[in-house]
Residue, then its C-alpha position, 0 to 999 in steps of 0.5 A: m893664902d890671900q885670894h889676890d896671891t891666887p892666879l885668876a882662873p882662865g875663862l870669860y868674865l862678864v863684868a857689870t860696870p856702873i850705870g851712872n854712879l861710879g859707886d855702882i862698881t863692885l869690889r869683885a869687878l875692880d879686882t877682876l878687871r885688874r887681874v885678867d889679861r885683857i878687857a873686851c869693851e863696847d867702847t874702849r874710850q868709855t871704858q878707859k875713863l872707868l879704868n883710870h878713875f880706879q887706876i887700872a892699867t889692864p889692856t883693852v880691845s874693842c868688841h861692839q855690835h859692829n865687830e863682835r861676830s868678827r872679834t869673837e873668833e880671836l877672843t875665843s881662840a885666846l880663851k881656848s889657849g887659857a886666856r883671862i878675859a873680862l867683857v864690858s859694856d858701856a853701862g850695866m850687864p854685857g849682853i843685856s841690850d848690849p853687845g856680849s851675848w854672841l861672845a859668851a854663847e861661842a865661848i860656852a860652845a868652845g868649852v871655855s868657862v864663862i863667869p858672871i861678875p854681877g852688879a848694876n842693871a838699869a832694868l832691876s834697878a828701876l824694877v825694884a823702885s817702881g812700886l809695880p809688881t815684881a813677881e812676874f816681869h817681862f824685860i823687852g829692852f828697846l821697842p822698834e824705832k818706827a812707829g808702825a813696828r813699835r805699835t804692832r810690837l805693843e799690840s802683840l804684847a797686849a794680846e799675849i798678856q790677855k791670856s793671863e789672869f795676873p798683872r805683869t810688869l813690862v820692862f822697856y829701854e827707851a831713848p829721850h827723843r822717843i819717849l813721848e811717842t812710846l807713851a802715846d802708843l801705850e795710851a793708845v793700846w792700853g788707855p790713859d789710866l795705865r799704870i807706869a813708871v819712868a825711871r831716868e838717869l838712874t844712879k846719877i845726880h839727877e836720878e828721877f822716878l815718875r810713878t803715875t799714869v801713862a796719860e799724866a806721865r805724858r803730859s808732865l814730860a811733854a811740858r819740858d823744854r827738853i827730855r834728857g838721859e837714858i830712860t827705863l820704862l815700866v808698865k803695869a800691863p793689866p790682866r785679862a779681866s782688867i783689859a776687858a773692863s777697860a775696854a768696856a768703859t772706853r766703848s761706853t764713852e767714845k763710839i767705835s766709829a770715832r776711834l777707827a776715824r782717829l786711827q785712820a788719821e794718826a797711822g794713815i791707814e785704811e778703815k779694814d786696817a784700823l778695825k783689825r788694830l782696834a779689835r787687838e786693842l779692845g780684846q775682841s774679834k774683828s767681826d764683833l767689832y765690825r757689827e757694833l760699827q754697823r749698829e752705830r752707823a744704823q742708829l746714826k742714819s736713823s736719827s738723822r732721818 
């Protein structure tokens, strides 16, 4: 008997959809979308375009970040009664920086079968083509939108990675209107020679990879009239030894007082807060950095006499 003649088993199907090129869709995904009872969508209008292209007439219902929790009760009840429901986001795997994880967790808790239908994913697609290490990577998703919170998050990641002896690739999603600010923060935390990859418009006609240093990527993108398209940003976060060497090189070329002054001006913070932030960036204790600052000031005072 052909599999298409066999009824689809009841359960929740997490279906990957194209991230750009419609050819990203798998044959199994198309078969599933045709045979389920309904499709829960992040945006029914967006999904309908995909369904129309492949002549799929399955009914849809919305399930997005604003109604996922309320919709979950309705969908879980149907699933417990034997329904077959597909869950899709606008692009890629549902639940990865998109709605879906809450419904999946509740379905599992209710004893419902949850079946992944794998396919395109921007983070993994960018990672394998980035040229950066793939053995160990950390998917963060979107960084905070506010500048202060974003810098704090990057600094905490840097502090965590300093405990490792091996490089790790960090994977972020970023909006085009924030990419230059994020690159500036990366440069401030890890230095201008940080190796990164900027993957833009993945699997679309204008797909682009910038595989370079953070400073060069920032210069290249800043020179453009406009930056368009969804972006996956990958960072080769250096291990402890590399961070220490980079910090030493930075200290030898720029005085602590100058860096503090710049941090204060950029972030609008007091010296003690700038000192704390710089200590994290350089992997030093705040007290050691303060003593170094005092030595600089003493030398300056002595030379001015």
